[in-house]
C-alpha positions in Angstrom: 0.0 0.0 0.0 3.1 2.2 -0.4 2.2 5.5 -2.1 5.3 7.7 -1.7 7.9 9.2 0.5 8.9 12.5 2.2 12.5 13.5 2.6 13.1 16.0 5.4 16.3 18.0 5.4 18.0 21.0 6.9 21.1 22.3 8.5 20.5 20.9 11.9 19.4 17.5 13.2 16.6 19.3 15.0 16.0 21.8 12.2 15.0 19.7 9.2 12.6 22.4 8.0 12.6 21.6 4.3 10.7 18.7 2.7 10.5 17.0 -0.7 7.3 15.0 -1.5 7.8 12.0 -3.7 4.7 10.4 -5.1 6.4 7.6 -7.1 6.9 4.7 -4.6 9.0 2.9 -7.2 11.7 5.6 -7.1 14.9 4.2 -5.6 17.1 7.4 -5.8 16.5 11.1 -5.5 19.0 14.0 -5.7 18.5 17.2 -3.8 20.4 19.8 -5.8 21.8 23.3 -5.0 22.7 22.7 -1.4 25.1 25.3 0.0 28.3 24.4 1.7 27.4 23.2 5.1 26.6 20.0 7.0 23.1 18.9 6.0 20.8 16.5 7.9 18.3 14.1 6.3 15.5 11.8 7.3 12.6 10.3 5.5 9.2 8.8 5.9 6.9 6.6 3.8 3.2 7.3 3.1 0.4 4.9 2.3 -2.5 5.5 -0.1 -4.6 6.9 2.8 -1.9 9.5 3.4 -0.8 8.0 6.7 2.9 8.8 7.3 5.4 6.5 9.0 7.8 7.5 11.8 10.9 9.2 10.5 13.9 7.2 9.7 17.1 7.7 11.7 18.8 10.9 10.8 21.8 10.9 8.4 24.1 13.8 7.6 26.4 14.8 4.8 29.0 17.6 4.7 28.7 19.5 1.4 31.9 21.4 0.5 
């Protein structure tokens, strides 16, 4: 019943205030472009066809230089 994903990201583990909504559940890769130089934090959820969102995944980070 998977319908899509949401990727949350931002410059702090407690400040992931940007979100990408992905409505293609078959997508296995997504690139977030134009990130400025900084450490960025990411987490994601899945959504079912009723719009119910899962708990967030563990947070990952990446230093963009």
